[in-house]
C-alpha positions as semicolon CSV with decimal commas, in nm:
position;residue;x (nm);y (nm);z (nm)
1;M;1,685;-4,277;-0,361
2;V;1,640;-4,109;-0,029
3;L;1,949;-3,889;-0,091
4;G;1,811;-3,798;-0,433
5;T;1,483;-3,693;-0,285
6;L;1,655;-3,480;-0,024
7;L;1,876;-3,309;-0,284
8;L;1,565;-3,238;-0,510
9;T;1,381;-3,098;-0,211
10;G;1,682;-2,874;-0,129
11;C;1,667;-2,739;-0,486
12;S;1,304;-2,644;-0,480
13;S;1,213;-2,285;-0,540
14;A;1,051;-2,259;-0,189
15;T;1,370;-2,379;-0,028
16;T;1,578;-2,145;-0,235
17;E;1,370;-1,849;-0,134
18;Q;1,395;-1,962;0,233
19;W;1,772;-1,966;0,202
20;K;1,769;-1,618;0,063
21;R;1,574;-1,495;0,364
22;L;1,807;-1,675;0,597
23;G;1,525;-1,852;0,777
24;L;1,284;-1,560;0,796
25;P;0,923;-1,629;0,697
26;E;0,788;-1,461;0,383
27;G;0,723;-1,091;0,466
28;A;0,356;-0,979;0,468
29;S;0,381;-0,605;0,550
30;D;0,544;-0,284;0,416
31;R;0,791;-0,289;0,706
32;T;0,941;-0,629;0,639
33;E;1,188;-0,528;0,366
34;A;1,385;-0,291;0,604
35;I;1,404;-0,563;0,872
36;R;1,503;-0,830;0,622
37;S;1,786;-0,624;0,463
38;L;1,916;-0,542;0,810
39;W;1,904;-0,909;0,910
40;I;2,082;-1,030;0,599
41;G;2,341;-0,743;0,611
42;A;2,425;-0,830;0,969
43;W;2,471;-1,198;0,894
44;T;2,677;-1,116;0,590
45;A;2,902;-0,889;0,798
46;A;2,933;-1,151;1,064
47;L;3,025;-1,420;0,799
48;I;3,297;-1,204;0,650
49;I;3,444;-1,111;0,982
50;G;3,428;-1,476;1,094
51;V;3,606;-1,599;0,776
52;M;3,880;-1,335;0,832
53;V;3,929;-1,419;1,195
54;W;3,939;-1,796;1,144
55;G;4,161;-1,748;0,840
56;L;4,414;-1,551;1,048
57;I;4,399;-1,808;1,329
58;L;4,466;-2,098;1,086
59;F;4,736;-1,899;0,913
60;V;4,918;-1,834;1,243
61;V;4,878;-2,195;1,356
62;V;5,030;-2,320;1,029
63;R;5,291;-2,052;0,967
64;Y;5,429;-2,020;1,319
65;R;5,389;-2,376;1,452
66;K;5,681;-2,516;1,649
67;R;5,939;-2,668;1,421
68;N;6,247;-2,705;1,645
69;E;6,379;-2,629;1,987
70;E;6,517;-2,282;1,895
71;A;6,340;-1,992;2,071
72;P;6,166;-1,770;1,821
73;R;6,243;-1,402;1,799
74;Q;6,049;-1,220;2,063
75;V;5,819;-0,940;1,959
76;R;5,710;-0,702;2,224
77;Y;5,461;-0,493;2,032
78;N;5,363;-0,373;1,692
79;L;5,206;-0,030;1,690
80;P;5,035;-0,045;1,343
81;L;4,869;-0,384;1,429
82;E;4,756;-0,259;1,776
83;V;4,604;0,058;1,609
84;L;4,429;-0,163;1,356
85;Y;4,292;-0,406;1,621
86;T;4,156;-0,109;1,821
87;L;4,001;0,091;1,536
88;A;3,853;-0,197;1,334
89;P;3,598;-0,307;1,603
90;F;3,485;0,058;1,650
91;A;3,445;0,093;1,274
92;I;3,239;-0,223;1,256
93;I;3,020;-0,124;1,546
94;G;2,972;0,227;1,408
95;V;2,857;0,087;1,064
96;L;2,619;-0,156;1,228
97;F;2,488;0,111;1,465
98;F;2,418;0,351;1,168
99;Y;2,225;0,092;0,968
100;T;2,040;-0,031;1,274
101;V;1,920;0,327;1,348
102;E;1,828;0,392;0,994
103;H;1,632;0,077;0,939
104;G;1,482;0,107;1,287
105;N;1,348;0,447;1,205
106;Q;1,190;0,309;0,890
107;V;1,016;0,029;1,081
108;T;0,887;0,250;1,374
109;K;0,772;0,565;1,169
110;M;0,424;0,673;1,232
111;D;0,164;0,797;0,974
112;A;-0,007;1,119;1,083
113;N;-0,342;0,993;0,953
114;P;-0,352;0,609;0,949
115;Q;-0,658;0,455;0,783
116;H;-0,739;0,220;1,074
117;T;-0,663;0,195;1,446
118;V;-0,671;-0,119;1,655
119;N;-0,636;-0,131;2,030
120;V;-0,484;-0,458;2,132
121;V;-0,528;-0,575;2,486
122;G;-0,325;-0,866;2,632
123;Q;-0,439;-1,060;2,939
124;Q;-0,374;-1,399;3,076
125;W;-0,405;-1,581;2,850
126;Q;-0,572;-1,442;2,543
127;W;-0,606;-1,125;2,332
128;T;-0,883;-0,870;2,284
129;F;-0,894;-0,658;1,962
130;N;-1,079;-0,322;1,966
131;Y;-1,135;-0,190;1,615
132;K;-1,178;0,190;1,622
133;D;-1,360;0,209;1,291
134;T;-1,709;0,357;1,281
135;V;-1,959;0,078;1,201
136;D;-2,323;0,156;1,125
137;G;-2,293;0,483;1,308
138;K;-2,138;0,320;1,621
139;Q;-1,782;0,403;1,733
140;G;-1,584;0,086;1,748
141;V;-1,639;-0,296;1,765
142;W;-1,440;-0,557;1,947
143;E;-1,364;-0,933;1,956
144;T;-1,172;-1,150;2,199
145;G;-1,050;-1,508;2,230
146;T;-1,032;-1,789;2,487
147;L;-0,812;-2,096;2,526
148;D;-1,060;-2,296;2,338
149;K;-1,112;-2,042;2,062
150;P;-0,809;-1,810;2,011
151;A;-0,892;-1,465;1,870
152;T;-0,848;-1,363;1,513
153;L;-0,727;-1,016;1,412
154;W;-0,884;-0,898;1,085
155;L;-0,692;-0,642;0,879
156;P;-0,754;-0,489;0,535
157;V;-0,485;-0,540;0,274
158;N;-0,284;-0,242;0,147
159;E;-0,433;-0,009;0,407
160;S;-0,232;0,147;0,699
161;V;-0,316;0,024;1,044
162;H;-0,210;0,187;1,378
163;F;-0,182;-0,039;1,682
164;D;-0,207;0,063;2,048
165;L;-0,096;-0,214;2,276
166;T;-0,190;-0,236;2,643
167;A;-0,202;-0,518;2,908
168;Q;-0,446;-0,598;3,194
169;D;-0,224;-0,790;3,423
170;V;0,144;-0,889;3,341
171;I;0,384;-0,812;3,059
172;H;0,304;-0,983;2,730
173;S;0,454;-0,945;2,382
174;F;0,261;-0,911;2,059
175;W;0,437;-1,101;1,786
176;V;0,344;-1,183;1,423
177;P;0,646;-1,358;1,272
178;S;0,525;-1,281;0,909
179;F;0,525;-0,907;0,995
180;Y;0,895;-0,932;1,130
181;F;0,774;-0,733;1,422
182;K;0,739;-0,791;1,800
183;L;0,652;-0,539;2,073
184;D;0,606;-0,578;2,446
185;V;0,254;-0,520;2,586
186;I;0,296;-0,367;2,931
187;P;0,044;-0,287;3,211
188;G;-0,005;0,089;3,263
189;K;0,181;0,174;2,937
190;T;0,067;0,202;2,568
191;N;0,306;0,093;2,306
192;K;0,240;0,192;1,952
193;F;0,336;0,081;1,601
194;E;0,207;0,093;1,249
195;L;0,222;-0,117;0,934
196;T;0,038;-0,187;0,610
197;P;-0,036;-0,547;0,533
198;T;0,064;-0,625;0,181
199;K;-0,052;-0,989;0,137
200;T;-0,380;-1,155;0,188
201;G;-0,391;-1,474;0,390
202;T;-0,396;-1,602;0,749
203;F;-0,079;-1,557;0,958
204;A;0,011;-1,691;1,303
205;G;0,052;-1,464;1,603
206;K;0,154;-1,539;1,965
207;C;0,269;-1,398;2,288
208;A;0,647;-1,393;2,302
209;E;0,692;-1,303;2,671
210;L;0,662;-1,581;2,934
211;C;0,341;-1,476;3,120
212;G;0,231;-1,764;3,328
213;L;0,093;-2,110;3,329
214;Y;-0,084;-2,099;2,985
215;H;0,161;-1,878;2,800
216;S;0,215;-2,133;2,529
217;R;-0,153;-2,116;2,449
218;M;-0,172;-1,738;2,419
219;V;-0,194;-1,752;2,044
220;F;-0,399;-1,570;1,781
221;S;-0,446;-1,544;1,411
222;V;-0,414;-1,252;1,172
223;K;-0,648;-1,260;0,876
224;V;-0,557;-1,009;0,601
225;V;-0,849;-0,964;0,365
226;S;-1,002;-0,722;0,110
227;R;-1,161;-0,404;0,235
228;D;-1,506;-0,540;0,155
229;E;-1,444;-0,854;0,361
230;Y;-1,303;-0,645;0,642
231;D;-1,602;-0,416;0,659
232;A;-1,835;-0,712;0,648
233;H;-1,665;-0,870;0,946
234;L;-1,695;-0,549;1,148
235;R;-2,067;-0,528;1,068
236;E;-2,102;-0,893;1,193
237;L;-1,936;-0,790;1,521
238;A;-2,171;-0,499;1,551
239;A;-2,468;-0,714;1,485
240;K;-2,367;-0,934;1,775
241;G;-2,364;-0,635;2,008
242;Q;-1,993;-0,623;2,031
243;T;-1,974;-0,243;2,002
244;G;-1,769;0,016;2,193
245;A;-1,446;-0,107;2,349
246;A;-1,370;-0,403;2,561
247;T;-1,073;-0,420;2,805
248;G;-1,065;-0,796;2,799
249;G;-1,264;-1,116;2,731
250;A;-1,506;-1,248;2,991
251;D;-1,301;-1,564;3,010
252;A;-0,971;-1,389;3,014
253;T;-0,997;-1,130;3,293
254;T;-1,004;-1,371;3,590
255;I;-0,700;-1,453;3,803
256;L;-0,620;-1,763;3,595
257;G;-0,798;-1,667;3,275
258;T;-0,850;-2,030;3,180
259;G;-1,207;-2,010;3,051
260;G;-1,309;-2,314;3,247
261;H;-0,976;-2,505;3,205
262;K;-0,804;-2,639;3,516
């Protein structure tokens, strides 16, 4: 009965889709397809090469195993094979390099006129999000998180968003698995990327760079909503007086940034 349940679970549509993505979560932005195809292509190439290599190893083990005490004919070299063994790795690397650059350019391309801009500030051990939209005549609103209440990044669905990433203290890394994208957040440097969220919902985000004692709790959420919900949220922030730009939360700019935790 248990075996039957496991087999049925493995045949579910969700599991089938997960296998097709080779473990990647379901993509939620316009950049995920390029990354997904590169990921699957690289694994497919690795599988084919692995099968060929192991097949040749097993063939040699079986075909040329020791059968008697006679010394086999000694072969000093084989020029065609040596040329093949030299050129094949270069060809494989060249193909992988070409597709990596091609897909990388698709993922990192910038829009001359993005619809929204968000300045993301990382600090031990939370995130601050500065929305550059004009809200009720005021330029920009912000929100931040603490260890008790992690921040939530709000984004409008099907609208392009430009991100500027900076850090207040040490190196962090901004990672949203469902966007298939991760970028370092470095003090004194602004890293940039853009994407368009394509699915509504709430997605997990986290710091992916070991940044100190509470690194594991430096998490946040991404909430992708309709444009009306997005605008309403920004108006709520403005009504709270959270206008302008903030470099970091009050509980997240201290040396420990624990927000009262010890």
